[in-house]
N, C-alpha and C positions, 0 to 999 in steps of 0.2 A: 608538499605543498607550497605554495608560492608565499611572500610574505604578506602581499595583500589581502589574498585570500583569508590568510587568518582572521584580518582586520575584519576583512567583510563578514565571516561566519560569528565573530565574536559581537560586533554591533548586531547583527540580526538575532543572536540568541538573548542579548540584552533588551531587546524591541520585545522577543516575543515571551519572555518572560514576565514585562512588567517592569522591569528596573528602567529600563527606560520610555517613560510614556508619551504618547500621542502629544507634542506641542513641545517636549522638553526638549532643550539642549545638550547636543552630544561633546563627548570630550575633544577638545582643540585639537588641529594638526599636530601641534609641539608636542602637547599630552600622548596623543597615540605613538609618536618617533618616541618619546620614552618608554613608554609601556612595553611596545613590540620590538624595542631596537632596529628601527625600521627610519630609512630617509621621508623628509618630507615629502618628497616627489610621491613613495610608496602611498605614504598616508592618503594624499591627494587625490592617487588612483582608486584608492579603496571606496574613499567618500564620492566619488564620482561615478562607481557602477551605483551605488543605493540609490544616490540622485535620481540617476536615469531610471533605475527600477522604481520611484516613487516612494521609499521606504524615508529618506529622507530628503528636506528641502533646504537649500541653501539660500542666506539674506544675505545681501552685500553690505558689507561693515557691520553685522549683528553676530553672525556666525552659522551655525547648520544644527537644524532641529529635525526632529521625527515626526514625520508630515502628520498631521490630522487627519484618524480615518473615519473620526467619528461621523453618524449620518448627518446629510445636510438638509436644513428643512426643504418640504416639496418632493423629494425623492423617494422614487419605488423603494418599499423597506420589505419586499417579501421575496424569500427565498426558495426554490422547488428543491428540494431531495427527493430524487427517485433511487430506490435502493430494489436489489431483486425481491429480498424476505423482510419479514420485521420481526417476527416473535419467537425465534429460536436462534439457537449456538450464539454468535458472536454478534449478531444483528442489534438485538436492543442495547448494548452497551455504545455501538457507535453511533447509533441514531441518538442517542442520550447526549454524547460528547458534540456534536453538530448542534443538536436542539441547545442546550445551555451556553455554547460559545457563539451564537448569532442570536440570540436573547441578551445576552449580554454587551452586545455591541449593535443592539439597537434593531434588529430585524426580527419578522416573524417567517413562519416556517410552515410550507405545506407539502405534506408528504404523499408520494406516491409510490407504488408497487408494482414489479413485472412478473413475479413469480417466476424470474429469467425465462421470459418470454421475450422476444425480437418483435412480433405482434403487439403484445401489451405495450411495450416501448414504442411504437410508432405511434399508439394512440396516445400515449401520456404527451410525447414530443409533439404531434397535431394541437394537440390542446392548447398547449403551451403557445405555440405560435398564432393560433386565431387568438386567443385571449390578450396577447403581447403586455402580462402585468406583472412580471416578474423584474426582480433586479439582477437574478444570476440563476444558474443551477448547478447543484452536485448530483453528479450521475454515475452511479456503478453500473457498469457494463454487463449486458446481458450476455452469454457466452461468447466471450470476447476473445478465443481463439480462431472464431470462425470469421467469414467474411460479414461485414456487417452492413443489413439492410437499409438502414437509417440514415447514414451518413450524408444524404441529400437534406433531410430535415435536421440535422447539428450543422451544418453548411448554413442553410437559412437561417437558422438562430443565432449564429456567431455573425450574420451580414446583418443581423438587426440590433449589433452591438450590445447582445445579452452575453457577458462571462459566463462560461462552461468550465466547471472542472471535474474528471474524473475520479472516482476514489475507488481504491482497494486492486483496480485494474484498469488497463484502458485499451481503446481501439487504434494497434499500431497504424493503421493508414490515415489515421489523421490525428496522433499525438506528436505532440513535439518532441525533440530529443533531447534528452536528458544530461544536466551536469550540474551536481549540488551548488548552488550558490550563485549559478550564471544563469543569464538571459538564454531560454531556448530557443527564442527567435522565430519560430512561429507553431503552427498545430496548437491542439487543446490540450493542459497539462496536466498531471496528476498527482494525486497522495495516496501514497500504497506502502509495501512491505519493498524491501528488496526481495523478490521471490527467489531469485538466484543463489543470491550470497545465502540467504537463510537455509535454502536445501543442502549448498555445500556444507555449511555447518554442521546441517544435521547427519549428512550422509559421514562427514570426516571423526563426528563422537564415536559412529559403530566402528569405524577403521581402528580408532586410538584403543579400542576395547579389541584389536583383535579380526575382525570381519573382514573378511575380502567377497564372500559370495553372498552380496549383497542384493536382492531384489527390490521392486518398487512399484506402486501402486498409485498412477496418476488420473486427472481428470484429463480428458484428450480438448474438450469443448470449453475450458475457461483457459484466458493467457496465463493465469499464473502457472496454471499444468505444464505448458511449454517451459516457462521461465523458470520452476522447479526443477525439470528435467534436464535443462541446459547445468543447472547447478549439481545433481547427481551426476553426470555426464564428468564433469569437470574435475570435483572427489575423486571419481573412481579411474579417471586418466591419469592423474598425479601418481597413483599407485601404481603405474605401469601398467593396470587392466583395460580391458576393451568392453566395452559395455554390450552387455549381451541380450539380444532381442527376446532370448526365451525367460527372460528373468524380469522382462517390462508387462506390466499390466496396464492398459488403456482404458477406463473407464468413461461414459458420460453422462449427465444429469440424469437419464432415463433409466440408466443401468441402476443407480443408487436409489431408485422406487421399487425395481424390482430385482432383487438379489438371486434369484432364485438360479437364472442361467448363466450366473458370473461363478459362483460356488467352484464347479469343477476346475474354471481357469486359473483360480486363486489358489485351489490345493495345487495344480499340477505345477503352474508354473513356479511357484515359491516351496517346489520341494526337494531342492537341493539347494535351499539358501538357510545360510544362518543368520542371516537379518534382512529386515523390511523397513524400506522406508517409505512412508504414506503422506500423500497429498494433503491429510488434514486429520483431525482428531476422529471427526464423523467417519472418516474411511477408515481409519485404524480400527477403533470400537468394531464395526460393523468386518474387518479381516481377522481382527483375532478374537472373536466370535465363529467364526468358518474354519480356524485353523483348529482351535479348541476342539470344536464337534469332530475335527479329524483326528485326535489325539495330540494336539501337539502345543504344549502351554509355551505362553511367553513370563519369564524368558528364558526357561530351562531349556527349550528346545529349539526357540527362534527369538532373536531378541527383535524391539520395533522402537521407531522412533516417528515422527510425527510434526506436525505442524498445526497454529493458532493457540494452544494452550489453554483449550477453554475450557469450562467445567466438564466436557464429557473427558477429558485426560486425568482428571483428579476423582471421579467417578468410579473409572474402571479399578478390575483386581487382576494384576497390578495397574497401579497409576501409570499413564504415559507420559516418557521424554517426548518434552517438546517444545518448540521453539514460538516462544509466544505472539500473537497477535498483539498490537497495541491498543486496539479496540476504540477504548473511549478518547487514548491520545489522539489516534487519528482522525478520530471525527473532528475533535477540535480543530486540529492542524488544518484538514479541510475546510472548514466552517471558516477559521482566520485567512486562510491563503484565497480563499475567494473573495471574501471581503475587499481585502486588498486589492485583488486583482481588479475589483468592479472600480475603485478610485483611482488605482493607478493602472492602466494597460498595459504598461512595459513592465509590470513587477512579474519576475521569473517564479512561477506557484508551484514545479514541482518538486514535490519531496517525497523521499523514500527511506522508511524508517529500517533501520539495522538493530538486530536483537540475539542474545546468545540463550542457546539452549538450558531449559529447566529441568533439571536431572530427577527421576522418579523412583525407577528401577525396573524398568521394561530393558532394559538392557544388561548382558551378561558378558563378561569378560573370557574370552577363550584362548 
C-alpha cells in the first residue's frame, strides 16, 4: 500500500469512528510525518485527496478540519431507502442500521420494498421523481445480474442532483469502478460485501480440510451469485483444478419459492462431491434438507459452507460454517456514506466489507 494511502485510510477511520468529529482539527502535516514516517509532500498529498473528496476542509492560516456534515437549515432531510425484502433473514438488522445512523445524522427515513420485482422498483423510482422530495436514495438492486430496465429512471434521478447509493449489490452498467479509498470518478457507488473474496475464503476453507471435489449452488439472477462464482473459480483454479460444469447448480429467485423441480438436480450434481459451497444460508439449509432426505448427512457424507452467517446458520443441525454478512454495520456505512455524498458530491462512497468464516461444524476433514 502506498504511504499516502495509509494516511488517507487512517484519517477516514478516525472520522468514521467518531474520534475525529465534524469541525475538529486533524493532526498537522508535521505530526503526520512523524506518526507515519513519511515526507511532508506525502502528507500533503494525502490531505489533498481528502479535501477533494469533501471529508476535510483546509482553512488557510488555521489548519485542516473535518468537514461539518450536519444538516444545514432549510435542506431536505428525507432519505428514500429501497430494499428487496423487509421482514426476514438479514434485512431487519440492515434496515435498523440504516435508520439508526440516518436519524443520528438528522435525517428521516422513507422505506420502500420491491419484493425483488423490477416492475415494483420502477413504480417506486417514478414516484420519487414525481414528488421530488428526497435528499438521497439508498437502493438495494433487484435481480442485479440481469440487464436492468430502470437505468433511464436512475439516470434521470442523478440529473436531478439526488445522490444514489447501491446497497448489498449494484447494477454494473451504471456503477462506478471500485478502488478502496479513492475517487471512483463516475457511476453510482455501492456499499456491499466483497462477494468474490468472501466466496474465495469459503471455498479455501473446504480445501484446507482436504476437499477437491467441491460443488456449488448459486443464484443466477443476483450479481452476488456471479461474483461468488468468480471466487469459487479462483479458489479451484489455484489448486490446479478446472471448475466442472456438472458440479455447478444455478438457481433463480422463483426456484427458491418452488423447490420441487430442483431436488433431482441437486441430488444428481452433488452425487460425486465431498463438499458444497452454497450461495447463502437459505440455500444451504434447503440443500442440507434435500441431501438428508437422500440419505447424505452433513458433515459425515458431505461438507458444506455458506455465506451470510444468519440466524439460519445457527439453527440448522449441524450449524453451518458461514462467512458473516455485516448486516447492521453495512446499513450504518451505507447511510453514513450517502450523507457524505449529499454534502460532498466528490466523495468516494463505495466500500466493500471483508469478513472471515465462522466455523461451526458443517465441514469434515478428509
